[in-house]
C-alpha positions as CSV (number, residue, x, y, z in Angstrom):
1,M,91.1,-140.8,-28.7
2,K,90.3,-137.1,-28.9
3,E,88.4,-134.6,-26.7
4,K,84.6,-134.9,-26.7
5,Q,82.2,-132.2,-25.6
6,R,80.1,-133.0,-22.5
7,R,77.0,-130.9,-22.1
8,T,76.1,-130.6,-18.4
9,A,73.0,-129.1,-16.8
10,S,72.7,-125.5,-15.7
11,G,73.9,-125.1,-12.1
12,F,71.6,-122.3,-11.2
13,A,68.4,-124.4,-11.6
14,Y,69.9,-127.2,-9.5
15,L,71.1,-124.8,-6.9
16,V,67.6,-123.3,-6.4
17,F,66.0,-126.8,-6.4
18,L,68.5,-128.3,-3.9
19,L,68.3,-125.3,-1.5
20,A,64.5,-125.5,-1.6
21,A,64.7,-129.3,-1.0
22,V,67.0,-128.7,2.0
23,F,64.8,-126.1,3.6
24,F,61.6,-128.1,2.9
25,S,63.1,-131.3,4.3
26,F,64.4,-129.4,7.4
27,W,60.9,-128.0,8.0
28,R,59.2,-131.4,7.6
29,M,61.8,-132.9,9.9
30,V,61.0,-130.3,12.6
31,T,57.3,-131.0,12.1
32,A,57.8,-134.8,12.3
33,V,59.7,-134.3,15.6
34,G,56.6,-132.6,17.1
35,E,54.3,-135.2,15.8
36,S,56.4,-138.1,17.0
37,R,55.9,-137.0,20.6
38,D,52.2,-138.1,20.3
39,T,52.5,-141.0,17.9
40,H,56.0,-142.2,19.0
41,E,56.9,-142.8,15.3
42,V,60.5,-141.9,14.4
43,L,60.7,-143.3,10.9
44,P,59.5,-140.1,9.2
45,I,62.2,-138.2,11.0
46,F,65.0,-140.4,9.6
47,G,63.4,-140.1,6.2
48,W,63.7,-136.4,6.2
49,I,67.2,-136.5,7.6
50,F,68.1,-138.8,4.7
51,M,66.6,-136.2,2.2
52,I,68.7,-133.4,3.7
53,I,71.9,-135.5,3.4
54,L,71.0,-136.5,-0.1
55,S,70.5,-132.8,-1.1
56,F,73.9,-131.8,0.3
57,F,75.5,-134.8,-1.6
58,L,73.9,-133.6,-4.9
59,M,75.3,-130.2,-4.3
60,K,78.7,-131.7,-4.8
61,G,77.8,-131.8,-8.5
62,L,77.9,-128.1,-8.7
63,F,81.0,-126.6,-10.3
64,G,82.1,-123.4,-12.0
65,V,83.6,-123.0,-15.5
66,Q,85.7,-119.9,-16.1
67,P,85.8,-118.3,-19.6
68,N,88.3,-120.0,-21.9
69,N,88.7,-122.9,-19.5
70,G,87.7,-126.6,-19.8
71,I,86.7,-129.0,-17.0
72,V,87.7,-132.6,-17.7
73,L,85.1,-135.0,-16.2
74,Q,86.0,-138.6,-15.1
75,L,83.9,-141.3,-13.6
76,F,86.0,-143.9,-11.7
77,G,88.9,-143.2,-14.0
78,H,86.9,-143.3,-17.2
79,Y,87.0,-140.2,-19.4
80,V,83.4,-138.8,-19.7
81,G,84.0,-135.6,-21.6
82,T,85.0,-131.9,-21.3
83,E,82.7,-129.1,-20.3
84,R,83.7,-125.7,-21.9
85,T,80.4,-123.7,-21.3
86,P,81.3,-120.9,-18.8
87,G,79.2,-120.4,-15.8
88,L,77.7,-122.5,-12.9
89,R,77.1,-126.1,-14.1
90,W,75.9,-129.3,-12.5
91,A,77.0,-132.9,-13.3
92,N,77.1,-136.2,-11.6
93,P,78.5,-135.8,-8.0
94,L,80.6,-138.9,-8.5
95,Y,82.5,-137.2,-11.4
96,T,86.0,-136.1,-10.7
97,K,86.7,-132.7,-12.2
98,R,90.0,-131.2,-13.4
99,S,90.3,-127.7,-14.8
100,V,92.5,-127.0,-17.8
101,S,93.2,-123.5,-19.0
102,L,92.6,-122.9,-22.7
103,R,94.1,-119.4,-22.6
104,T,97.1,-118.4,-24.7
105,R,100.3,-118.7,-22.8
106,N,104.0,-117.9,-23.4
107,F,107.3,-118.6,-21.9
108,E,110.9,-117.9,-22.6
109,T,113.4,-120.7,-22.7
110,T,116.7,-120.6,-20.9
111,H,119.7,-119.3,-22.7
112,L,121.0,-122.6,-24.2
113,K,124.7,-123.1,-25.1
114,V,124.8,-125.0,-28.4
115,N,126.9,-125.4,-31.5
116,D,125.7,-123.9,-34.8
117,K,126.0,-125.5,-38.2
118,D,129.7,-124.5,-38.5
119,G,130.5,-125.9,-35.0
120,N,130.8,-122.5,-33.3
121,P,129.5,-122.4,-29.7
122,I,126.6,-119.9,-29.4
123,E,124.0,-118.9,-26.9
124,L,120.4,-119.2,-28.0
125,G,117.0,-118.5,-26.5
126,A,113.4,-118.4,-27.8
127,V,109.9,-117.2,-26.8
128,V,107.1,-119.7,-27.5
129,V,103.4,-118.7,-27.6
130,W,101.1,-121.7,-27.2
131,A,97.6,-122.8,-26.1
132,V,95.9,-126.1,-25.3
133,I,93.3,-127.1,-28.0
134,D,92.6,-130.7,-26.9
135,T,92.1,-131.3,-23.2
136,Y,92.0,-135.1,-23.5
137,E,95.5,-135.3,-25.1
138,A,96.9,-132.6,-22.7
139,I,95.8,-134.6,-19.6
140,F,96.0,-138.2,-20.6
141,Q,98.6,-138.4,-23.4
142,V,101.5,-136.8,-21.6
143,D,102.5,-136.4,-17.9
144,S,102.4,-132.7,-16.9
145,F,101.8,-131.1,-20.3
146,E,103.2,-127.7,-19.2
147,N,106.6,-129.3,-18.4
148,Y,106.4,-131.3,-21.6
149,V,106.0,-128.1,-23.6
150,K,109.1,-126.6,-22.0
151,V,111.3,-129.6,-22.5
152,Q,110.3,-130.2,-26.1
153,S,110.7,-126.6,-27.0
154,E,114.2,-126.5,-25.7
155,A,115.0,-129.7,-27.6
156,A,113.6,-128.3,-30.8
157,L,115.7,-125.1,-30.3
158,R,118.8,-127.2,-29.9
159,N,118.1,-129.1,-33.1
160,L,117.4,-125.8,-34.9
161,A,120.9,-124.5,-34.1
162,T,122.5,-127.4,-35.9
163,A,120.7,-126.5,-39.1
164,Y,121.8,-122.9,-39.5
165,A,125.1,-121.0,-39.1
166,Y,125.3,-117.9,-36.9
167,D,126.4,-115.8,-39.9
168,S,125.6,-116.4,-43.6
169,H,128.4,-117.7,-45.9
170,E,128.0,-117.6,-49.7
171,G,124.3,-116.9,-49.6
172,D,123.3,-119.6,-47.1
173,K,120.5,-118.9,-44.6
174,S,121.7,-117.9,-41.1
175,L,120.3,-117.4,-37.6
176,R,121.2,-113.7,-37.6
177,S,120.1,-112.7,-41.2
178,N,117.0,-114.9,-41.9
179,T,114.9,-114.3,-38.8
180,T,111.6,-114.9,-40.5
181,E,112.5,-118.2,-42.1
182,V,114.2,-119.4,-38.9
183,A,111.1,-118.5,-36.8
184,A,108.9,-120.4,-39.1
185,H,111.1,-123.4,-39.0
186,L,111.3,-123.3,-35.2
187,R,107.5,-123.1,-34.9
188,E,107.0,-126.1,-37.2
189,E,109.5,-128.2,-35.4
190,I,108.0,-127.4,-31.9
191,Q,104.5,-128.0,-33.3
192,E,105.5,-131.4,-34.6
193,R,106.8,-132.4,-31.1
194,L,103.8,-131.0,-29.2
195,Q,101.1,-132.5,-31.5
196,I,100.7,-135.5,-29.2
197,A,100.0,-133.2,-26.2
198,G,97.0,-131.4,-27.8
199,V,98.9,-128.1,-27.9
200,E,98.9,-125.5,-30.7
201,V,102.0,-123.4,-31.1
202,K,100.9,-119.9,-32.2
203,E,104.3,-118.3,-32.5
204,A,108.0,-119.1,-31.8
205,R,110.8,-116.6,-32.2
206,I,114.4,-116.3,-31.2
207,S,114.8,-113.8,-28.3
208,H,118.5,-114.2,-27.6
209,L,121.3,-114.9,-30.0
210,A,125.0,-114.4,-29.2
211,Y,128.4,-116.1,-29.5
212,A,129.6,-117.9,-26.5
213,P,131.9,-115.8,-24.2
214,E,135.0,-117.9,-25.1
215,I,134.9,-117.0,-28.8
216,A,132.9,-113.7,-28.6
217,A,136.1,-111.5,-28.8
218,A,137.5,-113.5,-31.8
219,M,134.2,-113.3,-33.7
220,L,134.0,-109.6,-33.0
221,Q,137.4,-109.1,-34.6
222,R,136.3,-111.2,-37.6
223,Q,133.2,-109.1,-38.1
224,Q,135.1,-105.9,-37.8
225,A,137.7,-107.1,-40.3
226,S,134.9,-108.0,-42.7
227,A,133.2,-104.6,-42.3
228,I,136.6,-102.9,-42.9
229,V,137.2,-104.9,-46.1
230,S,133.7,-104.1,-47.4
231,A,134.0,-100.4,-46.6
232,R,137.5,-100.2,-48.2
233,Q,136.1,-101.9,-51.3
234,K,133.3,-99.4,-51.6
235,I,135.7,-96.5,-51.1
236,V,138.1,-97.7,-53.8
237,D,135.2,-98.3,-56.3
238,G,133.9,-94.8,-55.7
239,A,137.4,-93.3,-55.9
240,V,138.2,-95.0,-59.2
241,G,135.0,-93.8,-60.7
242,M,135.7,-90.2,-59.6
243,V,139.2,-90.3,-61.1
244,E,137.9,-91.7,-64.4
245,M,135.2,-88.9,-64.5
246,A,137.8,-86.2,-63.7
247,L,140.2,-87.3,-66.5
248,M,137.3,-87.6,-68.9
249,Q,136.0,-84.1,-68.2
250,L,139.5,-82.6,-68.4
251,E,140.0,-84.2,-71.8
252,Q,136.6,-83.2,-73.2
253,H,136.8,-79.6,-72.1
254,G,140.4,-79.3,-73.2
255,T,141.3,-77.6,-69.9
256,V,144.8,-79.2,-69.8
257,K,146.6,-81.7,-71.9
258,L,148.3,-84.4,-69.9
259,D,150.8,-87.0,-71.1
260,E,150.7,-90.6,-69.7
261,E,153.2,-89.8,-67.0
262,R,151.2,-86.8,-65.8
263,K,148.0,-88.8,-65.9
264,A,149.5,-91.5,-63.8
265,Q,150.7,-88.9,-61.3
266,M,147.3,-87.3,-61.2
267,V,145.6,-90.7,-60.7
268,S,148.0,-91.5,-57.8
269,N,147.4,-88.1,-56.1
270,L,143.6,-88.4,-56.4
271,L,143.5,-91.9,-55.1
272,V,145.6,-90.9,-52.1
273,V,143.2,-88.0,-51.4
274,L,140.0,-90.0,-51.8
275,C,141.1,-93.2,-50.1
276,G,143.2,-91.8,-47.3
277,E,141.9,-92.0,-43.7
278,R,143.2,-88.5,-42.9
279,A,142.7,-85.2,-44.7
280,A,145.4,-84.6,-47.3
281,Q,147.9,-81.7,-46.8
282,P,148.1,-79.8,-50.1
283,V,151.4,-78.6,-51.5
284,V,151.1,-75.5,-53.7
285,N,153.3,-75.3,-56.7
286,T,154.0,-71.5,-57.3
287,G,156.0,-72.1,-60.5
288,T,159.5,-72.9,-61.6
289,I,162.5,-70.7,-60.8
290,Y,165.0,-70.4,-63.7
291,Q,168.6,-69.3,-63.0
């Protein structure tokens, strides 16, 4: 069963009518009291008192609907419908009325400690943006739909962590690198779990991602080592290219002719200068002394 719209009457018209009925009945009751002193008839007095009581009872049917809210109407436990028209409305006074907010809401999950695809313990948190789109399912299909959203979102987040590794390996998708794909996957999984509660998930994104404290130091060293290796590889590639270019230009311009031993020595010196972490200290050759 889904939500069904229930069109109720305008509350302003009923408010004016009922107030007029109360004042008119009160005036007629006072008049009847004066007349009863001569006729000794009290039946009209009780009739107007009954009208006053009935008017106040009918006023219980007045209720207000705020913008972007829904009022779920029930009659003795039976679902009658949902009124979404904002303003002052009137319905059967015997209806029980429950307000449900249709506004967009968001909450941040707690920082969960889970294992990723590689089995590494990580801390994970997410922000979920959601809204109620079906008041019947939100009220009658689950118990406390707000708590249901929180619990199922955390369950989906735990399940997401087992599908991805923290860092990518050999081109695989990871939590740290593929944020857009991970967010889309998380939203789909939460939406699938919350479908029964009449909730639409508008957005879901990871807000906190870190290694667990017990392995954070080791993983930091691993990342630093990988960065150093990548940097050294780039430096060596650039240095080899510069050495090749230097030897080629020397040979083309005929600046100096070097044998294989001299070329090897020059290559060694250039690589030391280009790849060294510290500035090279030059040694100036002023010539050969013959005795």
